[in-house]
C-alpha positions in Angstrom: -17.5 335.7 -79.9 -17.6 337.4 -76.6 -19.7 334.7 -75.1 -17.3 332.0 -76.2 -14.4 333.9 -74.7 -16.1 334.3 -71.5 -17.0 330.6 -71.3 -13.4 329.7 -72.2 -12.1 332.1 -69.5 -14.3 330.3 -67.0 -13.0 326.9 -67.9 -9.4 328.0 -67.6 -7.4 327.1 -64.4 -5.7 330.4 -64.4 -7.5 333.6 -63.5 -6.7 336.8 -65.3 -4.8 338.3 -62.3 -2.3 335.3 -62.7 -1.8 335.0 -58.9 -2.4 331.2 -58.6 0.9 329.4 -58.0 1.9 326.6 -60.2 3.0 323.4 -58.4 6.0 322.3 -60.1 6.3 318.5 -60.7 8.4 316.3 -62.7 5.3 314.0 -63.5 3.9 314.9 -66.9 0.5 313.6 -65.9 0.0 316.2 -63.1 -3.3 318.0 -63.9 -1.9 321.4 -62.6 1.0 321.5 -65.0 0.7 323.8 -67.9 0.4 322.1 -71.2 2.8 324.6 -72.8 5.6 323.4 -70.4 5.1 319.7 -71.0 7.5 319.6 -74.0 10.2 320.9 -71.9 9.8 318.5 -69.1 10.8 315.6 -71.4 14.1 317.4 -72.0 14.4 318.1 -68.2 13.9 314.4 -67.3 16.4 313.4 -70.1 19.1 315.8 -68.5 18.3 314.4 -65.1 19.0 310.8 -66.3 22.2 312.0 -67.8 23.3 313.6 -64.7 22.6 310.4 -62.6 24.4 308.2 -65.1 27.4 310.7 -65.0 27.5 310.6 -61.2 27.5 306.8 -61.1 30.4 306.6 -63.6 32.2 309.2 -61.4 31.7 307.0 -58.4 32.9 304.0 -60.0 36.0 305.7 -61.3 36.9 307.0 -57.8 36.4 303.5 -56.2 38.6 301.9 -58.8 41.3 304.5 -58.3 41.1 303.9 -54.6 41.4 300.1 -55.0 44.3 300.5 -57.3 46.2 302.7 -54.8 45.5 300.2 -51.9 46.9 297.4 -53.8 49.9 299.3 -55.1 50.7 300.4 -51.5 50.2 297.0 -50.2 52.6 295.6 -52.7 55.2 298.1 -52.1 54.9 297.5 -48.4 55.3 293.8 -48.8 58.5 294.3 -50.8 59.9 296.8 -48.5 59.8 294.2 -45.7 62.0 291.7 -47.7 65.4 292.8 -48.3 67.2 292.0 -51.6 69.4 289.2 -50.3 66.2 287.2 -49.1 64.5 287.7 -52.5 67.2 285.4 -54.2 67.4 282.9 -51.2 69.7 282.3 -48.4 73.1 280.9 -49.1 75.0 278.4 -47.1 78.0 280.7 -46.6 79.0 281.5 -43.0 79.2 285.2 -42.3 82.7 286.6 -41.4 83.5 288.3 -38.2 83.2 291.6 -39.9 79.6 290.9 -40.8 78.6 290.1 -37.2 79.5 293.5 -35.8 75.9 294.3 -34.8 74.8 296.1 -31.8 74.4 293.9 -28.7 70.8 293.2 -27.8 69.4 290.9 -25.2 67.0 287.9 -25.7 63.4 288.9 -25.3 63.2 286.1 -22.5 66.3 287.2 -20.5 65.3 286.7 -16.9 61.7 285.8 -17.8 60.2 282.3 -18.1 58.6 281.1 -21.4 54.9 280.6 -20.6 53.2 280.0 -24.0 49.9 279.0 -25.3 49.6 277.4 -28.8 47.5 279.2 -31.4 46.5 277.7 -34.8 47.9 279.7 -37.8 44.4 279.6 -39.4 43.2 282.1 -36.8 45.7 284.8 -37.8 42.9 286.4 -39.9 40.3 286.3 -37.1 40.8 289.4 -35.0 37.9 288.6 -32.8 39.4 285.2 -32.0 42.7 286.8 -31.3 41.2 289.2 -28.8 39.5 286.3 -27.0 42.7 284.2 -27.2 44.8 287.1 -25.6 42.3 286.9 -22.6 42.9 283.1 -22.4 46.6 283.8 -22.3 46.4 286.2 -19.5 43.9 283.8 -17.7 46.4 281.2 -17.6 49.1 283.5 -16.4 51.2 283.0 -19.7 53.3 285.7 -21.4 53.7 284.4 -25.0 52.2 282.3 -27.7 53.4 279.8 -30.3 52.1 280.0 -33.9 53.0 277.9 -36.9 54.6 280.0 -39.7 55.5 276.9 -41.7 53.4 273.8 -40.9 54.1 270.0 -41.4 52.6 270.3 -44.9 55.0 273.1 -45.8 52.1 275.7 -45.8 53.3 279.3 -44.9 51.1 281.5 -42.8 52.5 284.7 -44.7 53.2 285.5 -48.4 56.7 284.5 -49.3 58.6 285.9 -52.2 60.8 282.8 -52.4 60.4 281.2 -56.0 59.9 277.6 -54.6 57.3 278.9 -52.3 55.6 280.8 -55.1 55.7 277.7 -57.3 54.1 275.5 -54.5 51.5 278.0 -53.8 51.8 277.5 -50.0 51.0 281.0 -48.6 47.8 281.2 -46.5 47.6 285.0 -45.6 48.8 288.3 -47.1 51.6 289.9 -44.9 49.5 292.9 -43.8 46.9 290.4 -42.3 49.8 288.7 -40.3 51.2 292.1 -39.2 48.0 293.4 -37.9 47.5 290.1 -36.0 50.9 290.4 -34.4 50.3 294.0 -33.6 47.4 292.9 -31.3 49.9 290.6 -29.3 52.5 293.4 -29.1 50.1 295.8 -27.9 49.4 293.4 -24.9 53.1 292.8 -24.4 52.5 289.2 -25.4 55.7 287.6 -27.2 55.3 285.5 -30.3 57.4 282.3 -31.0 57.2 281.3 -34.6 57.2 277.5 -35.1 58.8 276.3 -38.3 58.7 272.7 -39.7 62.0 272.1 -41.5 62.5 269.0 -43.5 59.1 267.7 -43.2 57.6 269.5 -46.2 55.6 267.8 -48.8 54.6 271.0 -50.7 58.2 272.3 -51.4 59.5 268.7 -52.2 56.6 268.1 -54.6 57.0 271.6 -56.2 60.8 271.2 -56.7 61.8 267.5 -56.8 65.6 268.5 -56.7 65.2 269.4 -53.1 63.5 266.0 -52.2 64.6 262.6 -50.7 64.7 260.1 -53.5 63.6 256.5 -53.8 66.6 254.1 -54.1 68.9 256.5 -56.0 66.3 257.1 -58.7 64.8 260.5 -59.8 61.5 259.4 -58.2 60.7 261.3 -54.8 60.6 258.9 -51.8 57.3 259.0 -49.7 57.0 257.9 -46.1 54.0 255.7 -46.7 52.1 254.1 -49.5 50.4 256.6 -51.8 46.9 255.4 -50.9 47.7 255.8 -47.3 48.6 259.4 -47.7 52.4 259.0 -48.1 54.4 262.3 -48.2 57.6 263.6 -49.6 60.5 265.0 -47.5 63.2 267.6 -48.0 66.6 266.2 -48.2 68.7 267.4 -45.2 72.0 266.9 -47.2 70.8 269.2 -50.1 72.4 272.5 -50.0 69.2 274.0 -52.0 66.8 272.4 -49.5 68.7 273.9 -46.5 68.9 277.2 -48.2 65.1 277.2 -48.8 64.3 276.7 -45.2 66.9 279.3 -44.1 65.2 281.6 -46.5 61.9 281.0 -44.8 63.4 281.6 -41.3 64.9 284.9 -42.6 61.5 286.0 -44.0 59.6 285.0 -40.8 62.2 287.1 -38.8 61.0 290.2 -40.7 57.8 290.0 -38.7 57.3 291.0 -35.0 58.4 287.6 -33.5 60.5 287.0 -30.6 61.6 283.6 -31.2 61.9 280.7 -33.6 61.0 277.0 -32.8 62.4 274.5 -35.2 60.7 271.2 -35.7 61.6 268.2 -37.6 65.3 269.0 -38.0 65.9 265.4 -38.8 66.2 262.6 -41.4 63.0 260.7 -42.1 62.0 257.5 -40.3 59.4 254.7 -40.5 58.7 251.5 -42.3 60.0 252.5 -45.7 63.2 254.6 -44.7 65.5 251.8 -45.9 64.6 252.7 -49.5 65.4 256.5 -49.0 68.4 258.0 -50.5 70.0 261.4 -50.3 71.5 262.9 -53.3 74.7 264.8 -52.6 75.6 262.4 -49.7 79.4 261.6 -49.6 80.9 258.4 -48.4 81.8 258.7 -44.6 79.8 262.0 -44.3 78.2 262.5 -40.8 74.6 263.1 -41.1 74.5 264.3 -37.5 77.1 266.9 -38.4 75.1 268.2 -41.3 72.2 268.8 -39.0 74.3 270.5 -36.4 75.6 272.8 -39.1 72.2 273.7 -40.3 71.2 274.6 -36.8 74.3 276.7 -36.5 73.3 278.7 -39.8 69.8 279.2 -38.3 71.2 280.5 -35.0 73.4 283.1 -36.8 70.2 284.4 -38.6 68.2 284.8 -35.4 71.0 286.4 -33.5 70.8 287.5 -29.8 67.6 289.4 -30.3 65.5 286.2 -30.8 65.6 283.0 -29.0 66.1 279.8 -31.1 64.5 276.6 -29.8 64.8 273.0 -31.1 61.7 270.8 -31.0 62.4 267.2 -29.7 60.5 264.4 -28.2 61.5 263.7 -24.5 63.0 260.3 -25.6 65.2 261.9 -28.2 66.6 264.4 -25.9 67.4 261.6 -23.3 69.1 259.2 -25.7 71.1 259.0 -28.9 68.8 258.6 -31.9 70.5 256.8 -34.8 67.5 257.1 -37.2 66.4 260.7 -37.0 69.6 262.5 -36.0 72.2 259.8 -36.2 73.6 260.9 -32.9 72.7 263.4 -30.3 71.5 267.0 -30.9 72.4 268.2 -27.4 75.6 269.9 -28.7 73.7 272.1 -31.2 73.9 275.9 -31.4 70.2 276.5 -30.4 69.4 278.3 -27.2 67.3 275.4 -25.9 65.0 272.6 -26.5 61.2 272.3 -26.7 60.7 268.9 -25.1 57.5 267.3 -26.1 56.4 265.4 -23.0 53.2 264.3 -24.5 54.5 260.9 -25.3 56.6 259.7 -22.3 59.7 257.4 -23.0 59.0 253.7 -21.9 62.7 252.8 -21.5 65.6 255.2 -21.1 69.2 254.3 -21.4 70.3 257.4 -19.3 68.7 256.3 -15.9 66.7 253.1 -16.0 65.8 253.6 -12.4 63.9 256.8 -13.0 60.2 256.6 -12.9 59.0 258.4 -16.0 55.4 257.9 -15.2 55.8 261.0 -13.0 56.0 264.4 -14.9 58.4 265.8 -12.5 60.9 263.0 -12.6 60.8 263.2 -16.4 61.4 266.9 -16.3 64.2 266.5 -13.9 66.0 264.1 -16.3 65.3 266.3 -19.2 66.8 269.4 -17.6 69.8 267.4 -16.4 70.4 266.1 -20.0 70.0 269.7 -21.5 72.7 271.1 -19.2 73.0 274.9 -19.4 70.5 275.2 -22.5 66.9 276.2 -21.8 64.3 273.4 -21.6 60.8 274.4 -22.5 58.4 271.6 -21.6 55.4 271.0 -24.0 52.4 270.1 -22.1 49.4 268.5 -23.8 46.3 270.6 -23.0 44.3 267.5 -22.2 46.8 266.9 -19.2 47.1 270.5 -18.3 46.1 271.7 -14.9 46.8 274.6 -12.9 48.1 272.4 -9.9 50.5 270.7 -12.4 51.9 274.0 -13.6 52.2 275.1 -9.9 54.0 271.9 -9.1 56.5 272.4 -12.1 57.2 276.0 -11.1 57.9 275.0 -7.4 60.3 272.3 -8.6 62.1 274.8 -10.7 60.7 274.1 -14.1 59.2 277.4 -15.2 59.4 277.3 -19.0 56.5 275.6 -20.7 54.2 275.5 -23.8 50.6 274.4 -23.4 49.6 272.7 -26.6 46.2 272.0 -28.1 45.9 270.9 -31.7 42.6 273.0 -32.3 43.7 275.8 -30.0 40.7 275.2 -27.8 41.2 275.8 -24.0 
């Protein structure tokens, strides 16, 4: 028996003095691990797995909590930027004198020329592009930018709370994205002019047919071309609800950090099929021109003195009466000035047939004379832009301009 015990003692990895350190390992196949501890190791590994699973669930819980908090704050912020009146839409009522007792404030462009560079609204979510674009603005000695907040399709660059806009699903960006983009311009002291297409709006007209121009006094929406040619609906300028919708959009845009509003397509439709268009609500003997002038007056009350309001026109429409789009002249409107599109030069002008409109400066001179005391901002196509042209314009006294490129590539 003693011999066997001695043999066992030799085979044992642990001497009698017990001074050999045991290397702890989680691996059950480790040779040094004592056999008596192996049953406990399985329990340890099970507890370790439970702790890992518990930690994963805790992480997921905190991530979910953070996401919920973010979206809640985002929603509350969006609501706070829109007052209760704008949630239900703008009304056609004219404010009383008592409602206009606001503090006097000057236009953001008082004593300063408008030198703007157009930026596509699709770039509002691209901070890298905006940083590069700001450098372009400074390189061209400009001080502002023009951005579409409502394009010719009726798409909005922000998230509207208007029911018609929600139904039409026209919002492109969340409001925080737009605010962050505008903060970049404000930081560099660059002013923002928001361009809004008014009655050219296929999206809203399709979403709410009661706002639309109709086909020959029927309930069918009128379109400006054949359906297979991409014909689009239009909003009815004589519809009180249609005007209220556009004014609501203007009011929402003014909640952002913009310095001016540029209204495009404040007009009736035109084209080959316009003879079949009808306008629900039109009264016999009603002046269509007066309806448009009234609409601009309401927009001017919204913008107030702290924002500049411009009306977009072609050069031809400023220089002569248009009995298809405006049914008269828009020169007497309440807007602060006109944005004259000089990309298409008029071939014949009734105001002064002797003027040579092949020359930019002669065209600018006639436009400025026709506008009178109103501000005239000249839209120069980027393809025809040159530093020498701008210098000649400024030397001749024409200091307000917008350099336009559809793709925003300069």
